[in-house]
C-alpha positions as CSV (number, residue, x, y, z in Angstrom):
1,X,0.0,0.0,0.0
2,X,1.4,3.4,-0.9
3,X,0.7,6.4,1.3
4,X,1.3,9.9,-0.1
5,X,1.3,12.8,2.3
6,X,1.3,16.4,1.2
7,X,2.0,19.0,3.8
8,X,1.7,22.8,3.4
9,X,3.6,25.6,4.9
10,X,3.5,29.3,4.4
11,X,5.9,32.1,5.3
12,X,4.5,35.3,6.6
13,X,6.8,38.2,7.7
14,X,9.7,35.9,8.7
15,X,7.7,33.6,10.8
16,X,6.8,30.0,10.0
17,X,3.2,29.1,9.9
18,X,2.2,25.5,9.1
19,X,-1.1,24.0,8.1
20,X,-2.0,20.4,8.4
21,X,-3.5,19.1,5.2
22,X,-5.6,16.0,5.1
23,X,-3.6,13.1,3.5
24,X,-3.4,13.3,-0.2
25,X,-4.2,17.0,-0.2
26,X,-1.9,19.5,-2.0
27,X,0.2,22.0,-0.1
28,X,2.9,24.6,-0.9
29,X,6.0,26.1,0.7
30,X,6.6,29.5,-0.7
31,X,4.9,28.4,-4.0
32,X,6.4,24.8,-3.9
33,X,4.6,21.6,-3.1
34,X,6.1,19.6,-0.3
35,X,5.5,16.0,-0.9
36,X,6.9,12.8,0.6
37,X,5.9,9.2,-0.3
38,X,5.9,6.5,2.3
39,X,5.2,2.9,1.6
40,X,3.9,0.4,4.1
41,X,7.2,-1.5,3.9
42,X,9.0,1.7,5.1
43,X,7.5,1.2,8.5
44,X,7.8,-2.6,9.2
45,X,10.8,-2.7,11.5
46,X,12.4,-0.4,14.0
47,X,15.3,0.1,11.6
48,X,12.8,1.0,8.9
49,X,11.1,3.5,11.2
50,X,14.4,5.1,12.1
51,X,15.4,5.4,8.4
52,X,11.9,6.8,7.4
53,X,12.1,9.3,10.3
54,X,15.5,10.5,9.1
55,X,14.1,10.9,5.6
56,X,11.1,12.9,6.8
57,X,13.4,15.1,9.0
58,X,15.7,15.8,6.1
59,X,12.8,16.6,3.8
60,X,11.4,19.1,6.3
61,X,14.8,20.7,6.8
62,X,15.5,21.0,3.1
63,X,12.1,22.7,2.5
64,X,12.7,25.2,5.3
65,X,16.1,26.5,4.3
66,X,16.4,30.2,3.7
67,X,18.9,31.8,1.4
68,X,21.1,34.7,2.3
69,X,23.3,35.5,5.2
70,X,23.0,33.1,8.2
71,X,21.6,35.4,10.7
72,X,19.8,34.5,13.9
73,X,16.3,35.2,12.5
74,X,17.0,32.9,9.6
75,X,18.2,30.1,11.8
76,X,15.3,30.5,14.2
77,X,12.8,30.5,11.2
78,X,14.5,27.3,9.8
79,X,14.3,25.6,13.2
80,X,10.7,26.4,13.8
81,X,9.6,25.7,10.2
82,X,11.4,22.3,10.0
83,X,10.1,21.3,13.5
84,X,6.5,22.1,12.5
85,X,6.7,20.5,9.1
86,X,8.2,17.3,10.6
87,X,5.4,17.3,13.2
88,X,2.9,17.6,10.3
89,X,4.5,14.7,8.4
90,X,4.4,12.5,11.5
91,X,0.8,13.4,12.2
92,X,-0.3,12.8,8.6
93,X,1.4,9.4,8.5
94,X,-0.6,8.4,11.6
95,X,1.6,5.3,12.5
96,X,1.8,4.5,16.2
97,X,5.5,3.3,16.2
98,X,6.7,6.3,14.1
99,X,4.8,8.7,16.4
100,X,6.4,7.1,19.4
101,X,9.8,7.4,17.9
102,X,9.2,11.0,17.0
103,X,8.2,11.7,20.6
104,X,11.3,10.0,22.0
105,X,13.5,12.1,19.7
106,X,11.9,15.3,21.1
107,X,11.7,14.4,24.8
108,X,13.7,16.3,27.3
């Protein structure tokens, strides 16, 4: 079974705003669609979950990069944006073990 999740984000005055889209709904990040495809086989084992989580985290970070000088406001935006986008990815996948792993990575 193939699951396709599309998550949307928008940038308003240097702050990150994210919107959860229902699975298989289109979304954009500054005019670009953010799309990731996860197959059922990507979530079978703990190793698969860790690998899939890393993929989702990387996708979120790549889609939240800003251009220009690395100033504090850009780094803060990128951190907030990628955190929210990753949260949206995890929520949209709706897989108990993946959600638990995500929570364990953000505990403390």
